[in-house]
C-alpha positions in Angstrom: 164.2 53.8 48.2 165.1 55.6 51.4 168.0 57.6 51.1 171.3 56.7 53.2 172.2 60.5 53.2 169.7 61.9 55.8 170.9 64.9 57.4 169.9 63.8 60.8 170.8 60.3 62.1 168.1 58.4 64.2 170.5 58.8 67.2 169.7 62.4 67.4 166.4 61.9 69.3 163.9 64.8 70.3 163.4 65.1 74.2 161.4 62.0 75.5 160.1 64.0 78.4 158.7 66.4 76.1 158.1 64.4 72.9 157.6 66.3 69.4 153.7 65.7 68.8 152.9 64.9 65.1 149.5 63.3 66.1 147.8 66.4 66.0 146.6 68.2 62.9 147.4 71.8 63.7 148.1 74.6 60.9 151.3 76.2 60.6 150.4 79.5 62.6 153.8 80.4 63.4 154.4 82.5 60.2 154.9 86.4 60.7 151.8 87.0 58.7 149.6 85.0 61.2 151.1 87.0 64.3 150.8 90.4 62.5 147.2 89.8 61.2 146.2 88.6 64.7 147.8 91.8 66.4 146.1 94.1 63.8 142.7 92.4 64.0 142.8 92.4 67.9 143.7 96.1 67.9 140.9 97.1 65.4 138.3 94.8 67.3 139.1 96.5 70.5 138.9 100.1 69.0 135.2 99.1 67.6 134.1 97.7 71.0 136.4 97.9 74.3 136.9 94.8 76.2 134.1 95.6 79.1 131.5 95.8 76.2 132.8 92.7 74.3 133.0 90.5 77.2 130.2 91.5 79.4 127.7 89.4 77.8 127.0 86.5 75.3 127.2 87.0 71.9 124.7 84.4 71.3 124.4 83.7 67.2 126.8 86.8 66.8 126.3 90.3 65.7 124.9 91.6 62.3 128.6 92.4 61.4 129.5 88.6 62.4 126.8 87.5 60.2 127.9 89.7 57.4 131.3 88.4 57.6 130.3 84.9 57.5 128.1 85.4 54.5 130.9 86.9 52.7 133.1 83.8 53.3 130.5 81.5 52.3 128.9 83.1 49.4 131.9 82.3 47.0 131.3 78.6 47.9 127.5 77.7 48.2 125.1 78.0 45.4 121.7 78.2 46.9 122.8 79.7 50.2 120.1 81.1 52.5 122.2 83.9 54.2 119.3 84.5 56.7 119.6 81.2 58.2 123.4 81.2 59.0 124.6 80.4 62.2 127.9 81.4 64.1 129.0 78.5 66.2 131.7 77.7 68.7 133.9 75.1 66.8 132.7 72.0 64.5 132.3 69.7 67.5 129.7 71.8 69.4 127.8 72.3 66.0 127.8 68.4 65.6 126.3 68.1 69.2 123.5 70.3 68.2 122.8 68.6 64.7 123.1 65.0 65.7 120.7 65.8 68.6 118.1 66.9 66.3 118.8 64.3 63.2 119.2 61.0 65.1 117.8 59.3 68.0 119.5 57.1 70.5 120.1 54.1 68.4 120.2 55.8 64.9 123.3 55.2 62.8 125.6 57.7 61.5 127.3 56.6 58.2 130.8 57.8 57.9 134.0 56.7 55.9 135.5 53.6 57.2 138.3 56.0 58.5 137.1 59.1 59.9 137.6 62.0 62.3 137.6 60.5 65.7 135.7 63.3 67.0 132.4 62.4 65.3 132.7 58.9 66.7 133.4 60.2 70.4 130.4 62.4 70.2 128.0 59.6 68.5 129.0 57.3 71.4 128.3 59.7 74.1 124.7 60.0 72.4 124.0 56.6 71.8 124.5 56.7 68.1 126.1 53.8 66.3 128.9 54.9 63.6 129.2 52.7 60.6 132.0 52.9 58.0 131.1 52.8 54.4 134.0 51.5 52.2 135.9 53.9 50.2 138.2 54.1 46.9 141.0 56.6 46.0 138.3 59.1 45.3 136.5 58.8 48.3 133.2 57.1 49.7 132.1 54.5 47.3 128.6 55.5 46.1 127.6 51.8 45.4 128.4 51.0 48.8 126.6 53.9 50.7 123.3 52.7 48.4 123.6 49.3 50.1 123.8 50.7 53.6 121.0 53.1 52.9 118.6 50.1 52.2 118.6 49.3 55.8 115.5 50.0 58.4 117.6 52.2 60.8 117.4 56.1 61.1 120.4 57.2 59.2 122.5 60.2 58.6 125.6 60.5 56.4 128.7 62.3 57.7 131.0 63.7 55.1 134.5 65.3 55.1 135.1 65.8 51.4 138.2 68.0 51.2 141.2 66.8 52.5 139.5 63.9 54.3 141.0 63.0 58.0 143.0 60.6 57.9 143.6 59.8 54.3 144.0 63.2 52.8 141.7 62.3 50.0 139.6 65.2 48.3 136.6 64.1 46.5 136.4 64.9 42.9 133.4 66.7 41.5 131.9 63.7 40.1 132.1 61.8 43.1 130.4 64.4 45.0 127.5 64.5 42.6 127.2 60.6 42.7 127.2 60.5 46.6 124.6 63.6 46.4 122.4 61.6 44.0 122.6 58.4 46.5 121.3 60.8 49.5 118.6 62.2 47.3 117.2 58.8 46.3 117.0 57.7 49.8 116.2 61.1 51.4 119.5 60.7 53.5 120.5 63.8 55.6 124.1 65.0 55.1 126.5 66.7 57.4 129.4 68.3 55.5 132.1 68.9 57.4 134.3 71.3 55.2 137.0 72.3 57.7 139.8 72.2 55.4 138.2 73.9 52.5 140.0 77.1 52.6 143.4 75.5 52.3 143.8 73.9 48.8 144.7 76.0 45.9 141.8 74.7 43.7 138.2 75.2 45.2 136.0 72.3 45.1 132.1 72.9 45.0 131.0 71.6 48.3 128.3 68.8 48.3 125.7 71.2 49.8 125.6 72.6 46.3 124.5 69.3 45.1 121.9 68.6 47.7 121.2 71.9 49.3 117.9 70.4 50.7 119.4 67.6 52.6 122.8 69.0 53.8 124.1 70.9 56.8 127.2 72.7 55.8 129.8 73.4 58.4 132.6 75.4 57.8 135.0 75.7 60.8 138.1 78.0 61.0 140.1 76.0 63.5 142.2 74.5 60.8 142.9 78.1 59.3 143.2 80.3 62.2 144.4 77.8 64.9 142.3 75.5 67.0 142.1 77.9 69.7 140.4 80.3 67.5 137.4 78.0 66.7 134.8 80.2 64.7 132.4 78.1 62.7 129.8 78.9 60.4 126.8 76.5 59.8 124.3 76.5 57.0 121.4 74.5 57.3 119.3 72.7 54.5 117.6 75.2 52.4 113.9 76.1 53.7 114.9 74.7 56.9 115.3 77.1 59.8 118.2 76.3 62.2 116.1 77.7 65.2 114.6 74.5 66.4 117.9 72.9 66.4 120.2 75.7 68.1 118.2 78.0 69.9 117.1 75.6 72.8 120.4 75.1 73.7 121.5 78.8 73.9 121.4 78.9 77.7 122.5 75.2 78.4 125.4 74.4 75.9 128.5 76.1 74.4 127.8 76.0 70.8 127.6 79.8 70.7 131.1 81.5 69.6 132.9 83.5 72.4 132.6 87.2 71.7 136.6 87.9 71.5 136.8 85.0 69.2 133.8 86.2 66.7 135.3 89.7 66.9 138.5 88.7 66.1 137.6 86.5 63.1 134.8 89.0 61.8 137.7 91.7 61.7 140.2 89.1 59.9 137.3 88.6 57.3 136.7 92.2 57.0 140.2 93.4 56.3 141.3 90.5 54.3 143.5 89.0 57.1 142.0 85.4 56.8 143.1 85.5 52.9 146.6 86.6 53.8 147.1 84.1 56.3 145.8 81.1 54.1 148.2 82.4 51.6 151.1 82.4 53.8 149.8 79.0 55.5 149.9 77.4 51.7 153.7 78.8 51.2 154.7 77.1 54.2 152.8 73.9 53.5 154.6 73.8 50.2 157.9 73.7 51.6 156.9 71.1 54.2 155.3 68.9 51.4 158.9 69.1 49.4 160.6 68.2 52.8 158.1 65.3 53.1 158.7 64.1 49.6 162.4 64.3 50.0 162.6 62.7 53.3 160.0 59.9 53.0 160.9 59.0 49.1 160.4 55.4 48.7 157.6 55.0 51.0 153.7 55.0 50.2 152.1 58.2 51.4 149.7 60.7 50.4 149.6 64.4 50.6 146.5 66.6 49.7 146.7 69.9 48.1 147.2 72.4 51.0 147.1 69.8 53.6 149.2 69.7 56.8 149.0 66.0 57.6 150.0 63.0 55.5 148.9 59.4 55.5 151.7 56.8 55.5 151.1 53.3 54.4 153.8 51.1 56.0 155.6 48.5 54.0 154.3 45.1 54.1 155.0 43.0 57.1 155.7 46.3 59.1 153.7 46.9 62.3 152.0 50.3 63.1 152.3 49.4 66.7 156.2 48.7 66.5 156.8 51.9 64.4 154.8 54.2 66.7 156.5 53.0 69.9 159.8 53.1 68.2 159.3 56.6 67.4 157.9 57.6 71.0 161.3 56.2 72.3 162.9 58.6 69.8 160.8 61.4 71.2 158.0 61.5 68.3 154.4 61.1 68.7 152.4 59.8 65.6 148.9 58.9 65.3 148.2 55.0 64.5 145.4 54.4 62.1 143.2 52.6 65.1 142.0 56.0 66.2 140.3 56.5 62.7 138.6 53.2 62.0 135.0 52.4 62.8 134.0 49.4 64.7 133.1 47.8 61.2 136.2 48.6 59.7 139.7 47.2 59.8 142.4 49.6 60.7 145.3 49.3 58.2 149.0 49.3 58.9 149.3 52.9 58.5 150.0 56.2 60.3 149.3 59.7 60.2 151.9 62.4 60.6 150.9 66.1 61.2 153.5 68.6 59.4 151.9 71.5 60.5 152.3 71.5 64.2 156.1 72.1 64.4 157.3 75.4 64.7 159.7 75.1 62.1 160.3 73.3 58.6 163.7 72.5 60.1 161.9 70.3 62.6 159.8 68.7 60.2 162.6 67.8 58.3 164.7 66.5 61.4 161.2 64.5 62.5 160.4 62.9 59.3 164.2 61.8 58.9 164.0 59.9 61.9 160.4 58.5 60.8 162.0 57.1 57.6 164.9 55.5 59.5 162.5 54.1 62.1 160.2 52.6 59.5 163.5 51.1 57.8 164.8 49.6 61.0 161.4 48.0 61.7 160.9 46.5 58.1 164.4 45.1 58.2 163.8 43.6 61.7 160.2 42.0 60.5 162.1 40.2 57.3 
């Protein structure tokens, strides 16, 4: 049950003019390790190549050092990896635009989980692509349900976020990844695997790409590891498929290329081990915040994935997500309601997503989650 001995009472609100945003899913980058590693990498990158040279022209697909750094980061994860086909991109969204444009015509169908990353829905809508949610269980997408959807006549592609799925926090176990890959192989279904959270868990899961490398476009973005502003992303196409036909036509008309300073910083932090040290520091901070969440939300039904910095909270029976979100907003806290993640054919549950990585300190997380618990308790009592 919810403890009556919260350290902070609901009367202690955040500033309603500048509310605390727990709707975003940002990594806890305020650690001393992050600031130290970024400063060192910037100094070293500028020693290698001064600003006037670094910023005087596009980096296109990155330098040979950028590609070598990306290969180093990926080789421990992918089995049949063709490093000569690696693409260095500017964020997952830009990579998705280029890949979807190649794989799906207007009117095509993108299959996702029923609750999925909103960005892929928004991009698909702009491109005239229909997004259809496939039912899930506690292990992720249901392979039998996926097979039923694959029997349709429409041109289809599968989008997966198998590690720390957004918003449910589910990480697909190896057996489920293999089952999904087998269905895709049976129907020749192309897969887009968004593995943006892959570096965060202590236990590494083999990507779906390893099970179906001939069908899978693998995307590893670092926005959730090194911060949303440093969006360097690595894309690996299906084996024996050159990415040139997909990416190069947009080289002068889109923003898929990584900005030179971002690519240089990322490369340096991979070369000097800074990425690994930042990940280690983030894991320790996330552990502290998980402990706070478990204490402050005791008695509520929620999930926290290994290494993840968002939680998925199922509200008590009879409790309205709209009422809870409105009450929290009046208390100066923004959370994300399930509606933003639900595909058109899926029902939004009475649930909210709470980002615990965005606040500057664990003290703020503790204070905010105490208010969340009290607001839910008050709303449940009111609706009874």
